[in-house]
C-alpha positions in Angstrom: -48.8 -35.7 0.7 -47.0 -32.7 2.0 -49.6 -32.2 4.7 -49.2 -35.8 5.8 -45.4 -35.5 5.9 -45.6 -32.3 7.9 -48.0 -33.9 10.4 -45.6 -36.9 10.8 -42.7 -34.5 11.4 -44.6 -32.6 14.1 -45.7 -35.9 15.8 -42.1 -37.2 15.9 -40.7 -33.8 17.1 -42.3 -34.1 20.6 -40.8 -37.5 21.5 -37.5 -36.5 20.0 -37.5 -33.3 22.1 -38.2 -35.4 25.2 -35.5 -37.8 24.3 -32.9 -35.0 23.9 -33.9 -33.5 27.2 -33.4 -36.9 28.9 -30.1 -37.4 27.2 -28.9 -33.9 28.2 -29.9 -34.4 31.8 -28.9 -38.0 32.1 -25.4 -37.2 33.5 -26.6 -35.6 36.7 -23.1 -34.2 37.5 -22.5 -32.4 34.3 -26.1 -31.2 34.1 -26.1 -30.0 37.7 -22.9 -28.2 37.3 -24.1 -26.4 34.2 -27.4 -25.4 35.7 -26.8 -24.9 39.4 -23.2 -23.7 39.6 -23.9 -20.4 37.9 -26.6 -19.5 40.5 -24.2 -20.6 43.3 -21.4 -18.4 42.0 -23.9 -15.5 41.7 -24.8 -16.0 45.3 -21.1 -16.1 46.3 -20.4 -12.8 44.5 -23.5 -11.2 46.1 -22.3 -12.4 49.5 -18.8 -11.0 48.9 -20.4 -7.7 48.1 -22.4 -7.6 51.3 -19.4 -8.6 53.4 -17.1 -6.0 51.8 -19.6 -3.2 52.3 -20.2 -4.1 55.9 -16.5 -4.4 56.8 -14.9 -1.6 54.7 -15.1 1.9 55.9 -15.0 3.5 52.5 -16.2 2.6 49.0 -14.7 -0.6 47.6 -15.1 -2.8 44.6 -18.7 -3.4 43.5 -19.0 -7.2 43.2 -22.8 -6.9 42.9 -22.3 -5.6 39.4 -20.8 -9.0 38.5 -23.6 -11.2 39.8 -25.8 -11.2 36.7 -23.0 -11.2 34.1 -21.1 -14.1 35.7 -24.4 -16.1 36.0 -25.3 -15.4 32.3 -21.8 -16.3 31.1 -21.7 -19.6 33.0 -25.3 -20.6 32.0 -24.8 -19.8 28.3 -21.5 -21.6 27.9 -22.7 -24.5 30.1 -26.1 -25.2 28.5 -25.1 -24.5 24.9 -21.5 -25.6 24.7 -20.6 -28.0 27.6 -24.0 -29.9 27.4 -23.6 -30.1 23.7 -20.0 -31.2 23.1 -20.2 -34.3 25.3 -23.4 -35.8 23.9 -22.3 -35.1 20.3 -19.0 -36.8 20.9 -20.8 -39.8 22.5 -23.2 -40.1 19.6 -20.3 -40.4 17.2 -18.3 -42.6 19.5 -21.0 -45.2 19.9 -22.3 -45.0 16.4 -25.7 -43.5 17.4 -25.8 -41.1 14.5 -24.9 -43.8 12.1 -27.8 -46.0 13.4 -30.1 -43.0 13.0 -30.0 -43.5 9.3 -31.9 -46.8 9.6 -34.8 -45.1 11.4 -37.7 -43.0 10.0 -36.3 -40.0 11.8 -34.5 -37.6 9.5 -31.1 -36.3 10.4 -32.2 -32.7 10.0 -35.1 -33.2 12.4 -32.8 -34.9 14.9 -30.3 -32.0 14.8 -33.0 -29.3 14.9 -34.7 -30.8 18.0 -31.3 -31.3 19.6 -30.5 -27.6 19.1 -34.0 -26.4 20.1 -33.8 -28.1 23.6 -30.6 -26.2 24.4 -31.7 -22.9 22.9 -35.0 -22.9 24.8 -33.2 -23.9 28.1 -30.6 -21.2 27.6 -33.2 -18.5 26.9 -35.4 -19.5 29.9 -32.5 -19.5 32.3 -31.1 -16.2 31.0 -34.5 -14.6 31.5 -34.7 -16.1 35.0 -31.3 -14.5 35.8 -32.6 -11.2 34.5 -35.7 -11.4 36.7 -33.6 -12.4 39.8 -31.3 -9.4 39.2 -34.3 -7.1 39.1 -35.8 -8.6 42.3 -32.5 -8.3 44.1 -32.2 -4.7 43.1 -28.9 -5.1 41.3 -30.2 -4.8 37.7 -32.6 -2.4 35.9 -35.9 -3.7 34.8 -34.7 -3.8 31.2 -32.4 -6.7 32.2 -35.2 -9.2 31.6 -35.7 -8.5 27.9 -32.0 -7.7 27.4 -31.1 -11.1 28.8 -33.4 -12.6 26.2 -31.8 -10.6 23.4 -28.3 -11.6 24.5 -29.2 -15.3 24.7 -30.1 -15.6 21.0 -26.8 -14.8 19.3 -24.8 -16.3 22.3 -26.7 -19.6 21.9 -25.7 -19.7 18.2 -22.1 -19.1 19.0 -21.8 -21.6 21.9 -23.8 -24.3 20.2 -21.5 -24.0 17.2 -18.5 -24.3 19.5 -20.1 -27.3 21.2 -20.6 -29.1 17.9 -17.1 -28.2 16.8 -15.6 -29.7 20.0 -17.8 -32.7 19.9 -16.8 -33.3 16.3 -13.1 -33.3 16.8 -12.9 -35.1 20.1 -13.5 -38.9 20.2 -14.6 -39.2 23.8 -17.7 -37.8 25.4 -16.0 -37.1 28.7 -13.0 -35.5 27.0 -15.3 -33.3 25.0 -17.1 -32.2 28.1 -13.8 -31.4 29.8 -12.5 -29.4 26.9 -15.8 -27.5 26.6 -15.7 -26.8 30.4 -12.2 -25.3 30.1 -13.3 -23.3 27.1 -16.1 -21.9 29.2 -13.7 -21.0 31.9 -11.6 -19.2 29.3 -14.6 -17.2 28.3 -15.4 -16.4 31.9 -11.9 -15.2 32.9 -11.2 -13.2 29.7 -14.6 -11.6 29.4 -14.2 -9.3 32.5 -17.1 -10.8 34.5 -14.9 -12.3 37.3 -13.1 -9.2 38.6 -14.4 -5.6 38.8 -12.7 -3.6 36.1 -11.3 -1.1 38.6 -9.1 -4.0 39.9 -7.5 -4.6 36.5 -4.3 -2.9 35.4 -4.3 -0.8 32.3 -2.1 -3.3 30.6 -4.6 -6.1 31.3 -7.4 -4.0 29.9 -5.4 -3.4 26.7 -5.0 -7.1 26.3 -8.7 -7.7 26.8 -9.4 -5.2 24.0 -8.0 -7.7 21.5 -10.1 -10.6 22.7 -13.6 -11.2 21.3 -14.5 -12.6 24.7 -14.1 -9.1 26.2 -16.9 -7.8 23.9 -19.2 -10.7 24.9 -18.6 -9.8 28.6 -19.3 -6.2 27.9 -22.7 -7.1 26.5 -23.4 -9.0 29.7 -22.9 -5.7 31.6 -25.2 -4.0 29.1 -27.9 -6.4 30.3 -27.7 -5.1 33.8 -27.3 -1.4 32.8 -23.8 -1.5 34.2 -20.7 0.3 33.1 -19.5 -0.7 29.6 -16.1 -0.2 28.0 -17.3 -0.4 24.4 -20.3 0.7 22.3 -23.1 -1.8 22.5 -23.3 -1.9 18.7 -19.7 -2.9 18.5 -20.2 -5.6 21.1 -23.1 -7.1 19.1 -21.1 -6.8 15.9 -18.2 -8.8 17.4 -20.4 -11.4 19.0 -22.4 -12.0 15.8 -19.2 -11.9 13.7 -17.6 -14.6 15.8 -20.8 -16.6 15.6 -20.8 -16.3 11.8 -17.3 -17.7 11.7 -18.0 -20.5 14.2 -21.1 -21.9 12.5 -19.5 -22.8 9.2 -16.5 -24.2 11.1 -18.8 -26.4 13.1 -20.7 -27.5 9.9 -17.4 -28.3 8.1 -16.0 -30.4 11.0 -19.2 -32.2 11.9 -19.4 -35.8 10.8 -22.2 -38.3 11.5 -19.7 -41.1 12.2 -16.5 -41.3 14.2 -13.3 -42.1 12.3 -13.3 -45.7 13.5 -16.7 -46.3 12.1 
């Protein structure tokens, strides 16, 4: 009996996974922004670095050191948080999760495949960024496996935040917008937008109190760049925040919207 049940679960996992992929990529604008904009921004920063080096007589800020970190930051927040919050809010808004209870698909399997699609996409894109960094000569070879390592706990954190936002916001578009602004907050407070040498000492002291700063520091670890903190401390803060975020997401998540 158990073997039959397991076989049925495996058979239904594939169409569920395909369904989740189609649902995630259905909104071409949101999907395109989450996937393509990080690579565009990385190209902008790489271009800025080339222009500055060709026009400045002396040494200037190294924007090439930001190329991989900003791409990773935007990809991880986009795929795991922005592309999660909107669909979850829509599921609840239109009663999709409630209707799920009338089908043979279990809720647990539905959630697991929903998460798996996003985790696999985040890992694949993170590794791709690491490979591109090596090919462009702006990252060490270790960037490839380090990007993979970073993607795992980061995916847990941002998926939890995506579920949290999708659970407390009643509209899919509103949830997407809030998740987008949350991603921008991570980007601007993690230190991946401006070279550290351009920041004042007071700004750096403020960043020391923000968990996002330690997340950004790990992104510089990926490339072998200059870090402000110990790598073990960075991982401890990232995992600690994820441990807090996951129960929060579980507690706030409801299968039905309030009006249902």
